[in-house]
Structures are given as structure tokens and as C-alpha cells.
CHARMM-style PDB file with segment names, atoms N, HN, CA, C and O in Angstrom:
ATOM      1  N   UNK     1     -28.515  -7.509  -8.061  1.00  0.00      PROA
ATOM      2  CA  UNK     1     -27.547  -8.365  -7.441  1.00  0.00      PROA
ATOM      3  C   UNK     1     -26.641  -8.924  -8.540  1.00  0.00      PROA
ATOM      4  O   UNK     1     -27.103  -9.317  -9.612  1.00  0.00      PROA
ATOM      5  N   UNK     2     -25.375  -8.947  -8.253  1.00  0.00      PROA
ATOM      6  HN  UNK     2     -25.000  -8.628  -7.383  1.00  0.00      PROA
ATOM      7  CA  UNK     2     -24.393  -9.462  -9.207  1.00  0.00      PROA
ATOM      8  C   UNK     2     -24.039 -10.898  -8.840  1.00  0.00      PROA
ATOM      9  O   UNK     2     -23.992 -11.267  -7.667  1.00  0.00      PROA
ATOM     10  N   UNK     3     -23.802 -11.664  -9.833  1.00  0.00      PROA
ATOM     11  HN  UNK     3     -23.841 -11.365 -10.787  1.00  0.00      PROA
ATOM     12  CA  UNK     3     -23.418 -13.066  -9.597  1.00  0.00      PROA
ATOM     13  C   UNK     3     -22.089 -13.327 -10.299  1.00  0.00      PROA
ATOM     14  O   UNK     3     -21.875 -12.899 -11.433  1.00  0.00      PROA
ATOM     15  N   UNK     4     -21.217 -14.022  -9.617  1.00  0.00      PROA
ATOM     16  HN  UNK     4     -21.391 -14.369  -8.696  1.00  0.00      PROA
ATOM     17  CA  UNK     4     -19.921 -14.372 -10.183  1.00  0.00      PROA
ATOM     18  C   UNK     4     -19.827 -15.877 -10.325  1.00  0.00      PROA
ATOM     19  O   UNK     4     -20.210 -16.634  -9.433  1.00  0.00      PROA
ATOM     20  N   UNK     5     -19.317 -16.281 -11.446  1.00  0.00      PROA
ATOM     21  HN  UNK     5     -19.006 -15.666 -12.170  1.00  0.00      PROA
ATOM     22  CA  UNK     5     -19.107 -17.712 -11.667  1.00  0.00      PROA
ATOM     23  C   UNK     5     -17.716 -18.055 -11.149  1.00  0.00      PROA
ATOM     24  O   UNK     5     -16.723 -17.629 -11.739  1.00  0.00      PROA
ATOM     25  N   UNK     6     -17.624 -18.801 -10.080  1.00  0.00      PROA
ATOM     26  HN  UNK     6     -18.431 -19.147  -9.601  1.00  0.00      PROA
ATOM     27  CA  UNK     6     -16.337 -19.128  -9.485  1.00  0.00      PROA
ATOM     28  C   UNK     6     -15.839 -20.511  -9.891  1.00  0.00      PROA
ATOM     29  O   UNK     6     -14.780 -20.951  -9.444  1.00  0.00      PROA
ATOM     30  N   UNK     7     -16.582 -21.175 -10.715  1.00  0.00      PROA
ATOM     31  HN  UNK     7     -17.443 -20.818 -11.078  1.00  0.00      PROA
ATOM     32  CA  UNK     7     -16.153 -22.495 -11.168  1.00  0.00      PROA
ATOM     33  C   UNK     7     -15.355 -22.346 -12.462  1.00  0.00      PROA
ATOM     34  O   UNK     7     -15.907 -22.008 -13.509  1.00  0.00      PROA
ATOM     35  N   UNK     8     -14.093 -22.594 -12.380  1.00  0.00      PROA
ATOM     36  HN  UNK     8     -13.644 -22.869 -11.529  1.00  0.00      PROA
ATOM     37  CA  UNK     8     -13.241 -22.513 -13.560  1.00  0.00      PROA
ATOM     38  C   UNK     8     -12.813 -23.912 -13.949  1.00  0.00      PROA
ATOM     39  O   UNK     8     -12.523 -24.756 -13.102  1.00  0.00      PROA
ATOM     40  N   UNK     9     -12.784 -24.127 -15.213  1.00  0.00      PROA
ATOM     41  HN  UNK     9     -13.020 -23.441 -15.901  1.00  0.00      PROA
ATOM     42  CA  UNK     9     -12.264 -25.403 -15.694  1.00  0.00      PROA
ATOM     43  C   UNK     9     -10.795 -25.216 -16.006  1.00  0.00      PROA
ATOM     44  O   UNK     9     -10.399 -24.222 -16.615  1.00  0.00      PROA
ATOM     45  N   UNK    10     -10.012 -26.150 -15.596  1.00  0.00      PROA
ATOM     46  HN  UNK    10     -10.333 -26.957 -15.101  1.00  0.00      PROA
ATOM     47  CA  UNK    10      -8.579 -26.099 -15.845  1.00  0.00      PROA
ATOM     48  C   UNK    10      -8.314 -26.807 -17.155  1.00  0.00      PROA
ATOM     49  O   UNK    10      -8.702 -27.959 -17.350  1.00  0.00      PROA
ATOM     50  N   UNK    11      -7.661 -26.114 -18.029  1.00  0.00      PROA
ATOM     51  HN  UNK    11      -7.346 -25.178 -17.871  1.00  0.00      PROA
ATOM     52  CA  UNK    11      -7.311 -26.702 -19.310  1.00  0.00      PROA
ATOM     53  C   UNK    11      -6.060 -27.556 -19.119  1.00  0.00      PROA
ATOM     54  O   UNK    11      -4.950 -27.032 -19.019  1.00  0.00      PROA
ATOM     55  N   UNK    12      -6.243 -28.843 -19.071  1.00  0.00      PROA
ATOM     56  HN  UNK    12      -7.144 -29.269 -19.152  1.00  0.00      PROA
ATOM     57  CA  UNK    12      -5.133 -29.770 -18.815  1.00  0.00      PROA
ATOM     58  C   UNK    12      -4.095 -29.687 -19.922  1.00  0.00      PROA
ATOM     59  O   UNK    12      -2.898 -29.815 -19.662  1.00  0.00      PROA
ATOM     60  N   UNK    13      -4.534 -29.477 -21.137  1.00  0.00      PROA
ATOM     61  HN  UNK    13      -5.505 -29.373 -21.349  1.00  0.00      PROA
ATOM     62  CA  UNK    13      -3.590 -29.384 -22.252  1.00  0.00      PROA
ATOM     63  C   UNK    13      -2.655 -28.198 -22.075  1.00  0.00      PROA
ATOM     64  O   UNK    13      -1.463 -28.314 -22.357  1.00  0.00      PROA
ATOM     65  N   UNK    14      -3.166 -27.061 -21.616  1.00  0.00      PROA
ATOM     66  HN  UNK    14      -4.135 -26.967 -21.387  1.00  0.00      PROA
ATOM     67  CA  UNK    14      -2.326 -25.886 -21.403  1.00  0.00      PROA
ATOM     68  C   UNK    14      -1.319 -26.143 -20.295  1.00  0.00      PROA
ATOM     69  O   UNK    14      -0.149 -25.782 -20.422  1.00  0.00      PROA
ATOM     70  N   UNK    15      -1.760 -26.758 -19.219  1.00  0.00      PROA
ATOM     71  HN  UNK    15      -2.711 -27.052 -19.116  1.00  0.00      PROA
ATOM     72  CA  UNK    15      -0.852 -27.069 -18.115  1.00  0.00      PROA
ATOM     73  C   UNK    15       0.230 -28.033 -18.585  1.00  0.00      PROA
ATOM     74  O   UNK    15       1.392 -27.902 -18.198  1.00  0.00      PROA
ATOM     75  N   UNK    16      -0.142 -28.993 -19.413  1.00  0.00      PROA
ATOM     76  HN  UNK    16      -1.086 -29.100 -19.727  1.00  0.00      PROA
ATOM     77  CA  UNK    16       0.836 -29.945 -19.936  1.00  0.00      PROA
ATOM     78  C   UNK    16       1.841 -29.276 -20.853  1.00  0.00      PROA
ATOM     79  O   UNK    16       3.019 -29.632 -20.847  1.00  0.00      PROA
ATOM     80  N   UNK    17       1.394 -28.320 -21.633  1.00  0.00      PROA
ATOM     81  HN  UNK    17       0.437 -28.031 -21.637  1.00  0.00      PROA
ATOM     82  CA  UNK    17       2.297 -27.598 -22.531  1.00  0.00      PROA
ATOM     83  C   UNK    17       3.286 -26.758 -21.747  1.00  0.00      PROA
ATOM     84  O   UNK    17       4.467 -26.699 -22.086  1.00  0.00      PROA
ATOM     85  N   UNK    18       2.809 -26.115 -20.711  1.00  0.00      PROA
ATOM     86  HN  UNK    18       1.849 -26.163 -20.435  1.00  0.00      PROA
ATOM     87  CA  UNK    18       3.702 -25.301 -19.886  1.00  0.00      PROA
ATOM     88  C   UNK    18       4.731 -26.188 -19.206  1.00  0.00      PROA
ATOM     89  O   UNK    18       5.918 -25.863 -19.176  1.00  0.00      PROA
ATOM     90  N   UNK    19       4.276 -27.304 -18.663  1.00  0.00      PROA
ATOM     91  HN  UNK    19       3.312 -27.569 -18.688  1.00  0.00      PROA
ATOM     92  CA  UNK    19       5.190 -28.240 -18.013  1.00  0.00      PROA
ATOM     93  C   UNK    19       6.225 -28.751 -19.005  1.00  0.00      PROA
ATOM     94  O   UNK    19       7.409 -28.850 -18.682  1.00  0.00      PROA
ATOM     95  N   UNK    20       5.777 -29.073 -20.209  1.00  0.00      PROA
ATOM     96  HN  UNK    20       4.815 -28.993 -20.471  1.00  0.00      PROA
ATOM     97  CA  UNK    20       6.686 -29.563 -21.242  1.00  0.00      PROA
ATOM     98  C   UNK    20       7.700 -28.490 -21.637  1.00  0.00      PROA
ATOM     99  O   UNK    20       8.876 -28.794 -21.834  1.00  0.00      PROA
ATOM    100  N   UNK    21       7.256 -27.244 -21.753  1.00  0.00      PROA
ATOM    101  HN  UNK    21       6.300 -26.997 -21.592  1.00  0.00      PROA
ATOM    102  CA  UNK    21       8.161 -26.152 -22.113  1.00  0.00      PROA
ATOM    103  C   UNK    21       9.228 -25.946 -21.044  1.00  0.00      PROA
ATOM    104  O   UNK    21      10.400 -25.739 -21.357  1.00  0.00      PROA
ATOM    105  N   UNK    22       8.818 -26.005 -19.794  1.00  0.00      PROA
ATOM    106  HN  UNK    22       7.865 -26.173 -19.539  1.00  0.00      PROA
ATOM    107  CA  UNK    22       9.777 -25.854 -18.691  1.00  0.00      PROA
ATOM    108  C   UNK    22      10.755 -27.026 -18.691  1.00  0.00      PROA
ATOM    109  O   UNK    22      11.956 -26.827 -18.504  1.00  0.00      PROA
ATOM    110  N   UNK    23      10.260 -28.237 -18.897  1.00  0.00      PROA
ATOM    111  HN  UNK    23       9.285 -28.398 -19.048  1.00  0.00      PROA
ATOM    112  CA  UNK    23      11.127 -29.415 -18.931  1.00  0.00      PROA
ATOM    113  C   UNK    23      12.100 -29.334 -20.102  1.00  0.00      PROA
ATOM    114  O   UNK    23      13.269 -29.687 -19.953  1.00  0.00      PROA
ATOM    115  N   UNK    24      11.641 -28.877 -21.257  1.00  0.00      PROA
ATOM    116  HN  UNK    24      10.691 -28.590 -21.378  1.00  0.00      PROA
ATOM    117  CA  UNK    24      12.522 -28.724 -22.420  1.00  0.00      PROA
ATOM    118  C   UNK    24      13.600 -27.679 -22.161  1.00  0.00      PROA
ATOM    119  O   UNK    24      14.762 -27.879 -22.514  1.00  0.00      PROA
ATOM    120  N   UNK    25      13.217 -26.569 -21.545  1.00  0.00      PROA
ATOM    121  HN  UNK    25      12.273 -26.406 -21.258  1.00  0.00      PROA
ATOM    122  CA  UNK    25      14.192 -25.525 -21.229  1.00  0.00      PROA
ATOM    123  C   UNK    25      15.231 -26.046 -20.240  1.00  0.00      PROA
ATOM    124  O   UNK    25      16.426 -25.799 -20.397  1.00  0.00      PROA
ATOM    125  N   UNK    26      14.773 -26.756 -19.236  1.00  0.00      PROA
ATOM    126  HN  UNK    26      13.801 -26.956 -19.108  1.00  0.00      PROA
ATOM    127  CA  UNK    26      15.678 -27.319 -18.235  1.00  0.00      PROA
ATOM    128  C   UNK    26      16.628 -28.325 -18.891  1.00  0.00      PROA
ATOM    129  O   UNK    26      17.823 -28.338 -18.597  1.00  0.00      PROA
ATOM    130  N   UNK    27      16.097 -29.158 -19.770  1.00  0.00      PROA
ATOM    131  HN  UNK    27      15.126 -29.148 -20.008  1.00  0.00      PROA
ATOM    132  CA  UNK    27      16.923 -30.127 -20.488  1.00  0.00      PROA
ATOM    133  C   UNK    27      17.957 -29.457 -21.383  1.00  0.00      PROA
ATOM    134  O   UNK    27      19.080 -29.944 -21.515  1.00  0.00      PROA
ATOM    135  N   UNK    28      17.581 -28.347 -21.993  1.00  0.00      PROA
ATOM    136  HN  UNK    28      16.669 -27.951 -21.886  1.00  0.00      PROA
ATOM    137  CA  UNK    28      18.522 -27.606 -22.841  1.00  0.00      PROA
ATOM    138  C   UNK    28      19.673 -27.034 -22.027  1.00  0.00      PROA
ATOM    139  O   UNK    28      20.823 -27.054 -22.466  1.00  0.00      PROA
ATOM    140  N   UNK    29      19.366 -26.532 -20.854  1.00  0.00      PROA
ATOM    141  HN  UNK    29      18.432 -26.516 -20.497  1.00  0.00      PROA
ATOM    142  CA  UNK    29      20.416 -25.994 -19.973  1.00  0.00      PROA
ATOM    143  C   UNK    29      21.355 -27.109 -19.533  1.00  0.00      PROA
ATOM    144  O   UNK    29      22.570 -26.916 -19.491  1.00  0.00      PROA
ATOM    145  N   UNK    30      20.807 -28.261 -19.209  1.00  0.00      PROA
ATOM    146  HN  UNK    30      19.820 -28.417 -19.243  1.00  0.00      PROA
ATOM    147  CA  UNK    30      21.633 -29.403 -18.802  1.00  0.00      PROA
ATOM    148  C   UNK    30      22.528 -29.859 -19.952  1.00  0.00      PROA
ATOM    149  O   UNK    30      23.710 -30.135 -19.744  1.00  0.00      PROA
ATOM    150  N   UNK    31      21.978 -29.940 -21.160  1.00  0.00      PROA
ATOM    151  HN  UNK    31      21.018 -29.716 -21.329  1.00  0.00      PROA
ATOM    152  CA  UNK    31      22.759 -30.347 -22.331  1.00  0.00      PROA
ATOM    153  C   UNK    31      23.863 -29.340 -22.614  1.00  0.00      PROA
ATOM    154  O   UNK    31      24.992 -29.722 -22.920  1.00  0.00      PROA
ATOM    155  N   UNK    32      23.542 -28.051 -22.513  1.00  0.00      PROA
ATOM    156  HN  UNK    32      22.625 -27.740 -22.265  1.00  0.00      PROA
ATOM    157  CA  UNK    32      24.549 -27.004 -22.727  1.00  0.00      PROA
ATOM    158  C   UNK    32      25.688 -27.139 -21.708  1.00  0.00      PROA
ATOM    159  O   UNK    32      26.861 -27.039 -22.068  1.00  0.00      PROA
ATOM    160  N   UNK    33      25.340 -27.364 -20.446  1.00  0.00      PROA
ATOM    161  HN  UNK    33      24.388 -27.445 -20.153  1.00  0.00      PROA
ATOM    162  CA  UNK    33      26.363 -27.485 -19.413  1.00  0.00      PROA
ATOM    163  C   UNK    33      27.221 -28.734 -19.626  1.00  0.00      PROA
ATOM    164  O   UNK    33      28.437 -28.685 -19.441  1.00  0.00      PROA
ATOM    165  N   UNK    34      26.607 -29.843 -20.009  1.00  0.00      PROA
ATOM    166  HN  UNK    34      25.619 -29.883 -20.159  1.00  0.00      PROA
ATOM    167  CA  UNK    34      27.377 -31.061 -20.289  1.00  0.00      PROA
ATOM    168  C   UNK    34      28.365 -30.832 -21.426  1.00  0.00      PROA
ATOM    169  O   UNK    34      29.515 -31.263 -21.347  1.00  0.00      PROA
ATOM    170  N   UNK    35      27.920 -30.157 -22.479  1.00  0.00      PROA
ATOM    171  HN  UNK    35      26.986 -29.807 -22.543  1.00  0.00      PROA
ATOM    172  CA  UNK    35      28.806 -29.859 -23.612  1.00  0.00      PROA
ATOM    173  C   UNK    35      29.939 -28.940 -23.172  1.00  0.00      PROA
ATOM    174  O   UNK    35      31.081 -29.122 -23.594  1.00  0.00      PROA
ATOM    175  N   UNK    36      29.638 -27.961 -22.334  1.00  0.00      PROA
ATOM    176  HN  UNK    36      28.710 -27.813 -21.992  1.00  0.00      PROA
ATOM    177  CA  UNK    36      30.654 -27.032 -21.841  1.00  0.00      PROA
ATOM    178  C   UNK    36      31.720 -27.766 -21.021  1.00  0.00      PROA
ATOM    179  O   UNK    36      32.917 -27.534 -21.194  1.00  0.00      PROA
ATOM    180  N   UNK    37      31.277 -28.643 -20.139  1.00  0.00      PROA
ATOM    181  HN  UNK    37      30.305 -28.831 -19.999  1.00  0.00      PROA
ATOM    182  CA  UNK    37      32.211 -29.393 -19.296  1.00  0.00      PROA
ATOM    183  C   UNK    37      33.082 -30.308 -20.157  1.00  0.00      PROA
ATOM    184  O   UNK    37      34.292 -30.395 -19.945  1.00  0.00      PROA
ATOM    185  N   UNK    38      32.474 -30.984 -21.121  1.00  0.00      PROA
ATOM    186  HN  UNK    38      31.492 -30.913 -21.294  1.00  0.00      PROA
ATOM    187  CA  UNK    38      33.220 -31.871 -22.017  1.00  0.00      PROA
ATOM    188  C   UNK    38      34.244 -31.080 -22.822  1.00  0.00      PROA
ATOM    189  O   UNK    38      35.403 -31.481 -22.933  1.00  0.00      PROA
ATOM    190  N   UNK    39      33.805 -29.944 -23.386  1.00  0.00      PROA
ATOM    191  HN  UNK    39      32.864 -29.618 -23.295  1.00  0.00      PROA
ATOM    192  CA  UNK    39      34.703 -29.102 -24.179  1.00  0.00      PROA
ATOM    193  C   UNK    39      35.885 -28.625 -23.340  1.00  0.00      PROA
ATOM    194  O   UNK    39      37.023 -28.656 -23.808  1.00  0.00      PROA
ATOM    195  N   UNK    40      35.634 -28.187 -22.116  1.00  0.00      PROA
ATOM    196  HN  UNK    40      34.709 -28.161 -21.736  1.00  0.00      PROA
ATOM    197  CA  UNK    40      36.714 -27.715 -21.244  1.00  0.00      PROA
ATOM    198  C   UNK    40      37.689 -28.837 -20.902  1.00  0.00      PROA
ATOM    199  O   UNK    40      38.902 -28.626 -20.890  1.00  0.00      PROA
ATOM    200  N   UNK    41      37.165 -30.024 -20.627  1.00  0.00      PROA
ATOM    201  HN  UNK    41      36.180 -30.195 -20.637  1.00  0.00      PROA
ATOM    202  CA  UNK    41      38.030 -31.157 -20.277  1.00  0.00      PROA
ATOM    203  C   UNK    41      38.907 -31.550 -21.467  1.00  0.00      PROA
ATOM    204  O   UNK    41      40.098 -31.810 -21.299  1.00  0.00      PROA
ATOM    205  N   UNK    42      38.325 -31.596 -22.663  1.00  0.00      PROA
ATOM    206  HN  UNK    42      37.357 -31.385 -22.799  1.00  0.00      PROA
ATOM    207  CA  UNK    42      39.106 -31.968 -23.836  1.00  0.00      PROA
ATOM    208  C   UNK    42      40.109 -30.894 -24.214  1.00  0.00      PROA
ATOM    209  O   UNK    42      41.199 -31.213 -24.690  1.00  0.00      PROA
ATOM    210  N   UNK    43      39.770 -29.639 -24.014  1.00  0.00      PROA
ATOM    211  HN  UNK    43      38.885 -29.381 -23.627  1.00  0.00      PROA
ATOM    212  CA  UNK    43      40.703 -28.555 -24.331  1.00  0.00      PROA
ATOM    213  C   UNK    43      41.917 -28.550 -23.406  1.00  0.00      PROA
ATOM    214  O   UNK    43      42.964 -28.012 -23.767  1.00  0.00      PROA
ATOM    215  N   UNK    44      41.791 -29.139 -22.226  1.00  0.00      PROA
ATOM    216  HN  UNK    44      40.941 -29.576 -21.933  1.00  0.00      PROA
ATOM    217  CA  UNK    44      42.921 -29.200 -21.294  1.00  0.00      PROA
ATOM    218  C   UNK    44      43.935 -30.273 -21.680  1.00  0.00      PROA
ATOM    219  O   UNK    44      45.067 -30.261 -21.196  1.00  0.00      PROA
ATOM    220  N   UNK    45      43.532 -31.204 -22.553  1.00  0.00      PROA
ATOM    221  HN  UNK    45      42.612 -31.213 -22.946  1.00  0.00      PROA
ATOM    222  CA  UNK    45      44.434 -32.269 -22.967  1.00  0.00      PROA
ATOM    223  C   UNK    45      45.451 -31.754 -23.986  1.00  0.00      PROA
ATOM    224  O   UNK    45      45.172 -30.844 -24.766  1.00  0.00      PROA
ATOM    225  N   UNK    46      46.622 -32.355 -23.955  1.00  0.00      PROA
ATOM    226  HN  UNK    46      46.849 -33.095 -23.322  1.00  0.00      PROA
ATOM    227  CA  UNK    46      47.636 -32.002 -24.944  1.00  0.00      PROA
ATOM    228  C   UNK    46      47.310 -32.689 -26.274  1.00  0.00      PROA
ATOM    229  O   UNK    46      46.448 -33.565 -26.337  1.00  0.00      PROA
ATOM    230  N   UNK    47      48.008 -32.280 -27.326  1.00  0.00      PROA
ATOM    231  HN  UNK    47      48.709 -31.568 -27.275  1.00  0.00      PROA
ATOM    232  CA  UNK    47      47.801 -32.889 -28.641  1.00  0.00      PROA
ATOM    233  C   UNK    47      48.124 -34.380 -28.586  1.00  0.00      PROA
ATOM    234  O   UNK    47      47.451 -35.187 -29.227  1.00  0.00      PROA
ATOM    235  N   UNK    48      49.147 -34.745 -27.824  1.00  0.00      PROA
ATOM    236  HN  UNK    48      49.693 -34.090 -27.303  1.00  0.00      PROA
ATOM    237  CA  UNK    48      49.521 -36.146 -27.686  1.00  0.00      PROA
ATOM    238  C   UNK    48      48.417 -36.948 -26.987  1.00  0.00      PROA
ATOM    239  O   UNK    48      48.097 -38.059 -27.408  1.00  0.00      PROA
ATOM    240  N   UNK    49      47.838 -36.390 -25.927  1.00  0.00      PROA
ATOM    241  HN  UNK    49      48.097 -35.487 -25.585  1.00  0.00      PROA
ATOM    242  CA  UNK    49      46.770 -37.072 -25.210  1.00  0.00      PROA
ATOM    243  C   UNK    49      45.516 -37.217 -26.088  1.00  0.00      PROA
ATOM    244  O   UNK    49      44.846 -38.250 -26.057  1.00  0.00      PROA
ATOM    245  N   UNK    50      45.210 -36.184 -26.863  1.00  0.00      PROA
ATOM    246  HN  UNK    50      45.755 -35.345 -26.889  1.00  0.00      PROA
ATOM    247  CA  UNK    50      44.083 -36.275 -27.786  1.00  0.00      PROA
ATOM    248  C   UNK    50      44.334 -37.353 -28.832  1.00  0.00      PROA
ATOM    249  O   UNK    50      43.430 -38.113 -29.181  1.00  0.00      PROA
ATOM    250  N   UNK    51      45.564 -37.414 -29.327  1.00  0.00      PROA
ATOM    251  HN  UNK    51      46.298 -36.797 -29.043  1.00  0.00      PROA
ATOM    252  CA  UNK    51      45.920 -38.433 -30.321  1.00  0.00      PROA
ATOM    253  C   UNK    51      45.761 -39.836 -29.740  1.00  0.00      PROA
ATOM    254  O   UNK    51      45.336 -40.756 -30.439  1.00  0.00      PROA
ATOM    255  N   UNK    52      46.099 -39.999 -28.472  1.00  0.00      PROA
ATOM    256  HN  UNK    52      46.444 -39.251 -27.904  1.00  0.00      PROA
ATOM    257  CA  UNK    52      45.965 -41.298 -27.820  1.00  0.00      PROA
ATOM    258  C   UNK    52      44.517 -41.799 -27.789  1.00  0.00      PROA
ATOM    259  O   UNK    52      44.273 -43.005 -27.820  1.00  0.00      PROA
ATOM    260  N   UNK    53      43.578 -40.884 -27.729  1.00  0.00      PROA
ATOM    261  HN  UNK    53      43.776 -39.904 -27.703  1.00  0.00      PROA
ATOM    262  CA  UNK    53      42.173 -41.293 -27.716  1.00  0.00      PROA
ATOM    263  C   UNK    53      41.523 -41.142 -29.093  1.00  0.00      PROA
ATOM    264  O   UNK    53      40.305 -41.260 -29.230  1.00  0.00      PROA
ATOM    265  N   UNK    54      42.337 -40.885 -30.093  1.00  0.00      PROA
ATOM    266  HN  UNK    54      43.327 -40.790 -29.982  1.00  0.00      PROA
ATOM    267  CA  UNK    54      41.861 -40.862 -31.474  1.00  0.00      PROA
ATOM    268  C   UNK    54      41.185 -39.575 -31.905  1.00  0.00      PROA
ATOM    269  O   UNK    54      40.337 -39.585 -32.797  1.00  0.00      PROA
ATOM    270  N   UNK    55      41.551 -38.470 -31.280  1.00  0.00      PROA
ATOM    271  HN  UNK    55      42.240 -38.462 -30.556  1.00  0.00      PROA
ATOM    272  CA  UNK    55      40.958 -37.185 -31.626  1.00  0.00      PROA
ATOM    273  C   UNK    55      42.027 -36.182 -32.025  1.00  0.00      PROA
ATOM    274  O   UNK    55      43.204 -36.332 -31.698  1.00  0.00      PROA
ATOM    275  N   UNK    56      41.589 -35.163 -32.736  1.00  0.00      PROA
ATOM    276  HN  UNK    56      40.632 -35.040 -33.002  1.00  0.00      PROA
ATOM    277  CA  UNK    56      42.418 -33.982 -32.988  1.00  0.00      PROA
ATOM    278  C   UNK    56      41.664 -32.790 -32.422  1.00  0.00      PROA
ATOM    279  O   UNK    56      40.465 -32.876 -32.156  1.00  0.00      PROA
ATOM    280  N   UNK    57      42.357 -31.694 -32.243  1.00  0.00      PROA
ATOM    281  HN  UNK    57      43.330 -31.624 -32.459  1.00  0.00      PROA
ATOM    282  CA  UNK    57      41.748 -30.531 -31.608  1.00  0.00      PROA
ATOM    283  C   UNK    57      40.482 -30.070 -32.341  1.00  0.00      PROA
ATOM    284  O   UNK    57      39.555 -29.568 -31.705  1.00  0.00      PROA
ATOM    285  N   UNK    58      40.430 -30.230 -33.654  1.00  0.00      PROA
ATOM    286  HN  UNK    58      41.183 -30.638 -34.171  1.00  0.00      PROA
ATOM    287  CA  UNK    58      39.267 -29.833 -34.431  1.00  0.00      PROA
ATOM    288  C   UNK    58      38.030 -30.677 -34.167  1.00  0.00      PROA
ATOM    289  O   UNK    58      36.924 -30.273 -34.527  1.00  0.00      PROA
ATOM    290  N   UNK    59      38.192 -31.835 -33.550  1.00  0.00      PROA
ATOM    291  HN  UNK    59      39.091 -32.163 -33.258  1.00  0.00      PROA
ATOM    292  CA  UNK    59      37.057 -32.709 -33.247  1.00  0.00      PROA
ATOM    293  C   UNK    59      36.320 -32.328 -31.959  1.00  0.00      PROA
ATOM    294  O   UNK    59      35.221 -32.822 -31.709  1.00  0.00      PROA
ATOM    295  N   UNK    60      36.905 -31.475 -31.159  1.00  0.00      PROA
ATOM    296  HN  UNK    60      37.798 -31.074 -31.362  1.00  0.00      PROA
ATOM    297  CA  UNK    60      36.376 -31.207 -29.819  1.00  0.00      PROA
ATOM    298  C   UNK    60      34.954 -30.666 -29.866  1.00  0.00      PROA
ATOM    299  O   UNK    60      34.095 -31.154 -29.132  1.00  0.00      PROA
ATOM    300  N   UNK    61      34.680 -29.672 -30.707  1.00  0.00      PROA
ATOM    301  HN  UNK    61      35.378 -29.276 -31.303  1.00  0.00      PROA
ATOM    302  CA  UNK    61      33.322 -29.109 -30.755  1.00  0.00      PROA
ATOM    303  C   UNK    61      32.297 -30.145 -31.199  1.00  0.00      PROA
ATOM    304  O   UNK    61      31.191 -30.192 -30.661  1.00  0.00      PROA
ATOM    305  N   UNK    62      32.656 -30.980 -32.181  1.00  0.00      PROA
ATOM    306  HN  UNK    62      33.555 -30.942 -32.618  1.00  0.00      PROA
ATOM    307  CA  UNK    62      31.730 -32.016 -32.640  1.00  0.00      PROA
ATOM    308  C   UNK    62      31.437 -33.024 -31.539  1.00  0.00      PROA
ATOM    309  O   UNK    62      30.292 -33.440 -31.362  1.00  0.00      PROA
ATOM    310  N   UNK    63      32.449 -33.408 -30.814  1.00  0.00      PROA
ATOM    311  HN  UNK    63      33.379 -33.070 -30.957  1.00  0.00      PROA
ATOM    312  CA  UNK    63      32.272 -34.386 -29.720  1.00  0.00      PROA
ATOM    313  C   UNK    63      31.443 -33.766 -28.597  1.00  0.00      PROA
ATOM    314  O   UNK    63      30.543 -34.416 -28.063  1.00  0.00      PROA
ATOM    315  N   UNK    64      31.734 -32.522 -28.235  1.00  0.00      PROA
ATOM    316  HN  UNK    64      32.465 -31.994 -28.669  1.00  0.00      PROA
ATOM    317  CA  UNK    64      31.046 -31.868 -27.117  1.00  0.00      PROA
ATOM    318  C   UNK    64      29.566 -31.630 -27.414  1.00  0.00      PROA
ATOM    319  O   UNK    64      28.744 -31.683 -26.499  1.00  0.00      PROA
ATOM    320  N   UNK    65      29.214 -31.374 -28.658  1.00  0.00      PROA
ATOM    321  HN  UNK    65      29.882 -31.332 -29.402  1.00  0.00      PROA
ATOM    322  CA  UNK    65      27.832 -31.054 -28.995  1.00  0.00      PROA
ATOM    323  C   UNK    65      27.008 -32.269 -29.417  1.00  0.00      PROA
ATOM    324  O   UNK    65      25.823 -32.135 -29.723  1.00  0.00      PROA
ATOM    325  N   UNK    66      27.615 -33.438 -29.436  1.00  0.00      PROA
ATOM    326  HN  UNK    66      28.577 -33.547 -29.187  1.00  0.00      PROA
ATOM    327  CA  UNK    66      26.897 -34.661 -29.829  1.00  0.00      PROA
ATOM    328  C   UNK    66      25.911 -35.030 -28.737  1.00  0.00      PROA
ATOM    329  O   UNK    66      26.236 -35.004 -27.550  1.00  0.00      PROA
ATOM    330  N   UNK    67      24.694 -35.377 -29.160  1.00  0.00      PROA
ATOM    331  HN  UNK    67      24.430 -35.398 -30.124  1.00  0.00      PROA
ATOM    332  CA  UNK    67      23.668 -35.833 -28.202  1.00  0.00      PROA
ATOM    333  C   UNK    67      23.429 -37.309 -28.419  1.00  0.00      PROA
ATOM    334  O   UNK    67      23.329 -37.778 -29.553  1.00  0.00      PROA
ATOM    335  N   UNK    68      23.338 -38.031 -27.331  1.00  0.00      PROA
ATOM    336  HN  UNK    68      23.419 -37.651 -26.409  1.00  0.00      PROA
ATOM    337  CA  UNK    68      23.158 -39.470 -27.400  1.00  0.00      PROA
ATOM    338  C   UNK    68      21.765 -39.851 -27.013  1.00  0.00      PROA
ATOM    339  OT1 UNK    68      21.426 -41.034 -27.013  1.00  0.00      PROA
TER     340      UNK     68
END
């Protein structure tokens, strides 16, 4: 007669790591999209409008990729 052990222990640490990895990936996608939207909005402004808010065109990538 064969016997199977059906009691499995769930490794909580592994589940937490997977959850954390998914949350980090999701957060990265959100940050990327926020930077993309910011970059597109600033690129639509004229040089005069950028000057009014204290920026030059070369500042756009730095501003868009800044994390707060």
C-alpha cells in the first residue's frame, strides 16, 4: 500500500517575496508611465512656457525621471 503525505507547509517567506516582486514590478510600471506622461506634457510646451516655469528643454528628462 502506498501512502501520500498531503500536508504541505506553506513557506510564508516565499509567498511574501513573490508578492513583493509583483508589487515592485507594478510600481516600476506606474513610475515609468508617470515619467512618460510628464515628459510628453513638458515637451508640448514652448521654450517661452518652459522659461516661465524655470526650465529649459534639457531639464525635461531629469524632471520626468525624478522620484519623490
